[in-house]
N, C-alpha and C positions, 0 to 999 in steps of 0.2 A: 451335445456336451452334457455330461453327467453333473448333477448338482452335488456340491461338496457339503457333507454334513459336518457340523461343528459341535464341539462339546460345550461351547459357551454361547450365551444368547447374543443375538444380533445387536450390535451397538455397544456391547460390553467392553470390547477391546479399546475403544476410544477413551473411555473413562478410566480403564485400568492403566493404560499408558500414561495418561495425565497424572493419575495417582502415584505411579512409580517415579515419574519425572519430578513430581512435587517433593518426594522424599529425598531424591538425589539426582543431580544431572546425569543423564545416561545417553549412550549411543543406541542405535537400533539393535545392535548385537547384544548389548547389555540388557536391554528390555527383554529380548527373547530368552537369554540365559537366566535372568532373574525370575521370569515367569515359569520357566521349566523347573527351577530350583524350588520355588514356593509351592508349585502344584505337585511336587514330587514326581515330575515327568508325565503327569496325566495330560497336561496341556502344554504343547510346544507350538506357539504361534509361528507361522512361516514368515520368512523374509518378504514374501509376496503379499502378506497381510500388513506387516509392521511398517515397511518403508513407504508404501503409498499412504498409509495412515499418517505417518509423520509428516509427509508432504502436505496433506490436507490440514493437519493441525498447525503447521507453519503458515499456510495460506490463510487460515482463519484467524491467525494472530494469537493462538492459544499457547504456543511455544515459540522459542527462538533458539538459535545456536549460540553457544558461548565460544570463546576463542580456542577451546581444546577439542572441538568437534562433537561436543555433547549437547544435548537439548536441555533447556531450562524452561520452566513454566512461566508464563507472563501473568500479569494481574487479570487479564481477560480469561486466561486458562484457569486460574484459581476460582474466579467467579463461576465459570461453567461447571467446574468440579463441585463447588459448594451447592449450586442449584441441583445438580444430579443427586448429591448426597441427601438434600432435603426431600426430593421426590422419593428416593429409596427409603428414607425413614418413614415417610407417610405410608408407603405401600406396606412396609413391615408392620406398622401399627394397625393398619386395616386388616392385614392377614392375621395378626395376633388376635384381634377382636373377633373376627369371624370364626377362627378355630376355637376360641374360648366359649363361643355360643354353641359349640357342639358340632359344627360342620366338619366333615373330613377335609383333609388337605386338598384333595381333588376338587371337592365342591367349593371350598374357599377360593381356590385358584380360579375356578370358573366364574364365581361371583365377582371377584376383583377384575377379571379380564373383561367381563361384560360391562362393569362400571367404567373401566378405562376406555373401552370402545365407545361407550356413550359420550364420554368427555371428548374424545378425539372427533367424533362425528359433530358434536356441538361446535367445537372450535373450527372445524373445517367449514361448516355452514356459515359461521360468522365471517370467516376469511373470504369465502365466495361472495357473500353479500357486500362486503367492503370493496372487493375488487370490481364487482359488477357496478356498484355505485360510482366508483372512480372511473370506470370505463364509460359509463353514460355521461358523466361530466366532461371527460376528455372528448368524447364524440360530439357533444353539444358545442364545446368551445371550437372544435375543428370546423363544424358546419357554419358557425357564426363568422369565423375568420375566412373561410372559403367563400361564403356569400359576399362578404365585404370585398374580397379580392376580385370576384367575378363582376361585381357592380362597378368597381374602379376600372376594370378592363373594358367593360361595356361602354363606360363613359369615354374612355380613350378612343375606342372605335367610332363612337358617334361623333366625337370631335374631329377625327381624321376624315370621316366620310362626308361631313357637312361643312367642311372648310372652316373649322374652328368656331362654328356657330352652335348654339344650344338647340336641342330639338324643338323647344317651344318657339324659338326665333325663326326656325326654318319652316314652320307649318304653313305660312302664307305664300311661300315661293312655289312656282309651278315646277312640276317634275320635268327633267330634261327629256326631249324626244330624240329618237334615233333616226 
């Protein structure tokens, strides 16, 4: 299967759809039409992109349907859009600074990309450490619980095999012969 090339960055459509829906409640078709109009036909997102995206936004609680079949943004959607806007603003400020320092746009993009990758790797490592620690704790609790279960089962077996007597009580009794 051939990889589809897009004229917009990966993940952009999610926030652009939220942005449009925040302006006015819209249907999927209206999002496609408005995007086409604003980009002067340069970008026309396909229904195969927009409708699954709307499903994910609904699932994630970022939008909901109103009574007229249009989508409206939820408070969680507004918060996600604001967080994205803050990140975009930070990147624009960093890009502006690097270009003011005399670096070309290409070099500035490379520097900011490397910085972003470093941040992503750091966060990924912290998440891995947290998951690993949680896994060790979960495994430890499982073993303690499993050991307690096995000990209780062993005690039941001893009681059944020794006629309800404790092992220390049965030590002096002779073993049965066949």
